[in-house]
C-alpha angles and dihedrals in degrees: 000000000000108000107170092179089069089065097046101071097090095044089045092058090043090057089066088073093053142100146104111298128220128216089262116023123216126208091242091054092053093047093046092050089057092051092047093048091047091053090055092060100037098265126128114218112194146147131214090224134012125193127174117189127160095347094311117114112200118197127188128188096015114190130189111185147128112269110287095002129100113244136152116350128192119193094215142340138189127206111196124191114229130210091243092061096261129117120229113215121201116182120201126252095255111075117154141172117217118233121233139192117013093336119106134187135054140302115192136178111219125185145182113217098339110183128180126187122193117206141163115267128174093335091310138070132280127191119205113197138181138173136175087220133002119182139176108213120190136181112176146149132203137175115286132212124286120199099184101044096258122123108282121229115250123264115229122208130179138164153125126251116183155147130236123211091004122185136161150116137262117198139183116197120185123216141106084313112032106219126205115196132192126187122182132183126174137165091226142002110203139169140186118192137176132185135181122196109181091182092058092035088232133133123183136185126182138176133188137175124187122186130214102021116190127170135168122184134177128187118187121195125183110252089226091064129071110221093227092054093065095094106133141043089256091053090047091053091049091051092049093050091050093052112280110154142157130206129180133178124184138183132180141173130222120323135199130191148162136210127189123182124186109205137135090221104036114016114174137176112184136178118191138182129174136186123240125286146177138209146181136206125195126181128170138122092289106038144026110190135167119183130173140166128190131184096228141276144235125210124187121189120190120216111295121103085013121053094226134038112275123206121189120190130182135180128215116339129200132187128180127169120172129172140164114251111202121030115244134170091270118061117242131225122266131181143171121198125175120169127171119173130198100359106177145164128217121256094253090059093045091050092059091074102015108037092158094054093236089154123061114250094223116150112255122245128197124189126171120168117165131153143161145129129290145159113235133157109211096179088047090056090051092049091050091052091052097046100033093235123139107284120233110264115237112239113210115197101185144006124198117191100200094168136000111172140157129173121182135151094352097311126106139193123195129177141172133175150140131224138177124203133222109209096178092105094055094257127070110266109199127221122183142054143267129201123209130189126190124189130185095015096131092047089051091051090050089051094049090052091053091049090049096239093122132021129233090257092052090048091051091055092048092051091048091054091050090049091053096052104026139052129207115276131216095272134057115280091007125135128185135191134190115201116193129186112200138177116299093035090286114163119196126189112196088341094309120113123235131274086053 
């Protein structure tokens, strides 16, 4: 179900720090811009008392909330006009978020030296902020799960999530497309959490610390469209066509973490560390793209669910998914890349199911790299799901298999290929060929038999299938296959038509 309102909470709060700037800002102008922007998205921004004296606006009992509902409260705040035309904003120490529904407890924002400066920027406003420390601290409870119909005991959850040496800028730039920007840099992002679920008889604690956090985000909204009015797939499509877009870039350094779970059914004790990484997200009327790269990770699990310590290591990782968004006359680019290098287990874990070392301990490798062009209408697919009408059929025009690889336990699969598609019959008709090479398959099957994972009968069936679709290669224990798609939906495997 498409519910655009679910995605609007963050932009709606961001709009509070918006407005058209003047050459020299006043404290009253900044405060009024927050109230005006809040009204546009259904939020009431108010203060119990307001006092402006000598260019210093003092607010007490600040509230930011939907009408009739408790929201964010700030004990006090001062807005001070500066000689350079900026306004310095100093929030008080007591900043809270009201709980709603069945949840109880408190959520507070605490800070050490938080400063915010409002200034004019490109006809709009920008807010530069910095803090030695900024934390979200929560201590809550909520109803648990009951399996016999009785009242379930409450689950308690508490923790702290925060930044150290935080700095950045939030901006609101008017124009044909009104653009909201957010830049964040921090020395560390860390959290500590605990939870206790008596109904599930489970307690959990976790910690994490990540160094070198950087993030840059831009959200563009057509000036002709009110954010709150984007409430359906049709509205969403209109907004995209008129210029709505979202971009995000992230970068982080090394991270370390722990997780301990006390449970009779699923005890765990994990220690994790990972190398740095970076990623990007792009979403507009032409392209939806998610890309990320990471240096690798290590996960160590003490005895718990498993009778022996388990250590998982992985080398560099890469992920890339790109797709067109709205169908046009010209097909758009799509791609899917997934690469995982040097995935391995420690000897103690291997020995649990292969004590005689019948299988090679080689680190596993995965590589998928495909791309091409296609016509697809993502908003149309969402609309069809909502209304129950026939969804628009994607129309691929090409598929390039640059790399298809898997290496595990001494066996390897590698494939490449290229296809085009004829969509004139209403369904994609492929034309092209792919070539696949498998090495070490028979040795792997022999090893699986020795370990006891498969039986001789199972192995016979697997070898028969390989014999039907593959032919011996130039090297020992090597099989190859050439798959061709020809006119008239004819599929050939090693020159033989299917069904074989």
